[in-house]
N, C-alpha and C positions, 0 to 999 in steps of 0.2 A: 477205738474210735466211737463206739456206741456209748461208752462210760462218759466220754467227754460232751458228746452232742446231747446227752438226755440230761443235762444239769438245769436246775431251775434257774430261770431269768428274772428280769424285774417284770416282765409282762405276765409271769406265772404267780405272782404274789399280790396280795393286797396290802399296800404300806400307806394307805391313806392315813394322815395325822399319827404315824407312828414315829417312835424314836429309832433312828436308823444308823448303825455302825457302819462305815464305809472304808475299806482299805484302798487308798489310791496310791499312785506312784508319782511322789512329788520329789524324787531323787534327782534334783536338776542341778546343772552346774551354777555355782555361786562363786563371784569375785568381788572383794571388797563390799560384801553384804548386799550385792545385787544379782539376781538371777540373770544369767547370760543367755539362757535358752529356755523359753517357757512352753515348749510343745508338749511337754508330759502333763504339765498343768491344764493346758487347753485341751488335750485328750480326755480329762475326766469331766469336762462340763456337760456332755449330754446326760450323763447319769446323775451328776448333782442337779441340773436343772429340771430332769423329770422328777426328783425326789421333792425338789422346791415346789414344783407345780402341784404335788400331792400333799402339800402343807406338812412335810415331815420336819422333824428335829434332826438335824444332821450332824453326826460326830464324825470327822475325818482322821484317819490314822495313815502314817507314812513313816518311811526310814528315811535318812539322808546320810549316805556314804557309809564307811566302817567307822566304828567307835573302839578305839584301842587303848584310849588312857583318859584320866580325868580331865587332862588338859582340853581333850577334844571337846568335851562338855562345858569346861569353865571359860573357854576362850570364846565361846558363841559361835564359832566359825561353821559348826555343823548343826546349827539350830534351823528350823523350819520358819522361823519369823519372816525371812525375805519371800519366801513361797506364799505365806498369807498375805503379804502385801500385793503380790501378783494377783492372787484369786480375788482379793477385793477390788483391784482394777478391773477385771474381767467382769465382775458382779458387783457394779457400783451401787445397785439398789438394794442388796441384800445385806442384813446385819450378819458380820463375820468377826468372831472373836478368835484371838490366839491365845492358847495356855501355854505357858513355859514349862509346864510340868506334864507327865504323862500317867501318873498313878496318884493314889491318896486322896484325902479329904477334900483337897481344893479342886480336884477332878470331878469328884462325885458332885460337890456343890455346884460347879459350873455346868454339869450335865443337867441337875434339878432345875436350874434356873432357864434353860433353853426353852424358847418359845417355838411355835410352828413357823417354818420358813426361815429359820435362823441356822447358822452354820458355826460350829465349834471346831477348830483345828488344834490338834495337842501335839504337844512337842515329839520330836524325833524318837520312833519306838525303839531304835538301838541305843539310846541312852540307857536302856534297861540292861545293857550288856556289860556295864561298868557299875560296881556298887560304890558306896560313899567314901570308902577306904581306897578305891583306885583299883580292887581287885576285879580282874575279868571273869564275869559269871555267865554272861551270853543268855541271860534268860529270855531275851526275844528271840535270838538267832537259834537257840537249841530247843525252842517251843515249850517254855516251862509252864507246867500244868496250872501253878497258881496264878500267874501273870495272865494266863489265857482265861482263866474263869473270872478273874477281875476285870478284864477289858469287855468279856461277855455280857457281865451283869449290867453294864451301861446302857443296854438297848435291847428291843425284841427282835431285830432283823440285823442280819449281817450282809452286806454286798461286798463281795471282792471284785474289784475293777483295777487291780494292779499286775497286769499282764507280766510286766518286768520282773517281778519276784515270784511268778506263779511257780517256778522250779524250785524254790526254797520252801523249806519246811519250818515255818516261824510261827511265834505265837499269835501274831497280829494277821495271819492269813490262814493258818490251818488249826491253830490250837483254839481259836475262838469258836470256830465251828462245832466243836464238842459240847459246848455248854450254851449255846443260844437257840432258841426255838425254831428260828427260821433262817436259812441262808441260800444266797442265789449269786449269780455273776451280774456284773454290770454290763452296759453296753459296749464298752471298750474290749473286755475280754471277750464278749460274744462277737464282735466284730473280727477280732484276732482269730479266733478258732474258726469261723466261716471261711476266711481268706487263706489262712495257713492250710485249711484242709484241702484247698484247690491245688496244693502242691503234694501234699502227703497222701491224699487219698483220692484215687481215681481222676487225676489231671488231664487235661486235653493235650493230646499228643501232636507233634513231638514236645519232649520236655528238656530243656536245657539249663544245666545249673553251672554258675560261675562261682568258683570258690577262691577266695584270695586270703589276704591277711599273713600273719607272720608264721603261725606254728602249725604244723601237721598234727602235733598231739592234741591241739584245741578242736581239730575237725575231724578226728578219726572216726568217730561214730557216724557223723553226718555224712561223709564221704562214703562209707560202707552202705548206708541206707539209701543214699541218692544214687547209688550204682544199680540198685534194685527198681528205682523210680525212673531215673533220667535216661534219656537215649544218649545224650552227651554230657560229659562233666568237664568243664574248662578250667584248669588249674594254673594260678598266676600267683602274683605277690610273693612274700617272702617264702611261704611254705613250698612254692615250686621247686626251689633249689635243692631241697633234700631229694625230691623225685628225680631230678636232672643228675644228681650226683650217684643215685643208683644205677643209672644208665651209662656211667663211666664218663660223663661231661664234665669238663673242667669248669667249676663254678666260682673259681678265685677265692675271694674273701666274702662271698655273699653268705647270708644267713643259712646255717646248717643245724638240723637236729641229728646228731650222729646216732643217738639211741633209737632213733625212729626210722633208719635205713631199712632194716629188715620187714618192718610194717608197711613201709612205702614200696618195696619190692612187691609184698603181698598183694597190696591195692592195685599196683600196676598189672599184675598177673590177672587178678579178678577183673579188672576194668578192661583189658585188652584194647579193643577198638573204640570203646567209649570215652577214654580219657585223652585229652589234648592239653599239652604243656606248652608253657612259653617257648619259643623259638629264637627270639631275639630280644635285646636288652638294652636298656639306657644305663650305663654304669658310671661310677666314680672311683677315685683311688681311696677316699674315706666316706664315712657317712656324713655327708655334708651336701649342701644344695649348690653343687658346682656344675660347671658346664659339663653336659653328658658325653660320654664316650660310648659309642654303638659298637655292640658286638653280636655275634650269632653263635648259635650253638656249635657249628662247625669250626668256628674260629676258638671258641673257649674264651672264658673271661680272664685267665692269666694274671692272677693278682689283682684284678679289680673287684669291685663290690655292685652287683646287680640291685639297680633300686627301682626300676620300672620295665614294663614290656616295651619292646619295640614296635616300629610300623608294620612289620610283617606278621607280627603276632597279633595286633590289632586288625588288620585286614583279614586274617584267618578266621579269628574269633566273631568278627562282624559277619562274615559269610556263613558262619555256623548258625550265629543268632537268628538271622533273616529266616531260617527254616523252621523256627520254633513256633509253637502256639502257647507255650507256657515256660516262663523263666523265672528262676529263683537265683538271686545274687546275693552272696555273703562274703565280704573281706575285700578291700581295695586291691587294685592291681599293682601299686607301687607305693612309694612315700609320698601321698598326695600333698601332705604338708609342704613339701619342697616344690617350688614352681617348676623346676626344672624336670621333675619326676612325677608330674600329675597327668601326663598325657595319656596313658593307659586307662586310668580310673575315669577321666572326663570323657574319653571315647566310648566307654562301657555306659556311661550315664547317657551320653547322646544317642546311641544305637537303641538303648532301652526306651528313652523318651519317644523316638519315632515309631517303634514297633508298638508302644502302648497307643500312640493315635491311630495305627492300623488295626486295632482290636486284639493284639496279643496280650494275655495276662502276665504282668510284670511284678514280681514282689521282690522288694528289697529286705533282707533279713535283719534289719535293725543294727544297733552297734556301731561299728565303725564305718560300714557302708553307708548308712543313713548319714552319718555325721560328714562323711566324704562328699555325698551328693549335695548336701547344704552348703558345705564350704565352697564347693565348686559353682555355686549359684543356681542350683536346680531346685524345684519346688516339689513338694509331696504330691501335687496334681499331675506331675510330669509322668509318674508311674501308676500302675493299678493299686498297689498297695504298699505302705512303707511300715513295716512292724515296729512297735515300741519296745519290743523285747530284744535282749542280746542273748543270753544263755537260754532263757525261755524259749526264745524262737528256734534255736539249735536244737533243743531237746525236743520240741514239737516235731520237728521235721525227722530227727533221729528215731522217733516212735517211743521216746522214754515218757513215762507217765509224770504229769505235772502235779506236784502234792496240792498246790494251792487250788487248783480246779478240782482234783479228785475229791477233796474233802467236802465240796459243795453237796447239798442235797440233791437228788434226782427228782424229776417231775413227778 
């Protein structure tokens, strides 16, 4: 914890009139060349505006999706140009230039032409993962030293404000720090650390964690660490069926990770009275938005597929959550994309919203949980904090080091 909280922030450095390199997270969904969710771009605005007020020359770096072939580059489908358009909409009075390259003389020249109060957004950093012949080289993703040095030479200050990639060791968030005079975290990462620390370190008790989503294997470390932190761990979603199978319950055709059965048994033994599992279900004969068939644990699912939690589980979970002072939620309770199977996830959102209004600290751990809350009509302000990270959030709560933050200079 000390290593993370002792990092330099924007308030610790003198950046007046400086040329500043900022790693942002503009990895946003794009359909037909249009950004469909601009939250991550909006989340970067406090840091960008602060630097504009300091009359900085700002160079923005971000990745967008994974780059696996030359077609990913040549098609333009993974270009950051749509993100630049959104940023210009959000900052209409600021000169913003988008450069469709991220290396070489054109970049150097564009940086040299920057004036105070101007922004240059360069092309997708992961374009550097494929060479001109289509060979996978992963210069960005594997933190290539030469690429790191090249980007670091563009400025005198580096600000990492991309929490969503903080768990990755890339050239654009870790490599740069080795070759630039000053590095610090931006306001978004600072806010993430402050809020996630309220779960991971000395939280207000009682603490309840709700874990859903598809796979036990994705949440193994976080379950084990939360059993050390939380008073109760409520397990639902697809991952619950592996735990139920261990208990000899007929889960029908529900999602099962057979290779995780032993691990699930170990977790149940460790958790004992702390873990609560789904006790009734809304099911279908196939993975489809069909009319729900209701089943309980005692009845078994008998060839059916569990796609959501039932009313009894919702009631039990709600009663437990009402006892909490701190709540962490990661992973939907069911297939919320299907209207017939979104009851459980919506009920969790409703109770968290109510408890937030009553002063309970509620944190949504990014990823599918945040997407579900938005899809079901809830706002970020309905909860105490909604993390912008997916994997980074989980690894923070797990207690794992985050390379993108570890690399930043200490105060």
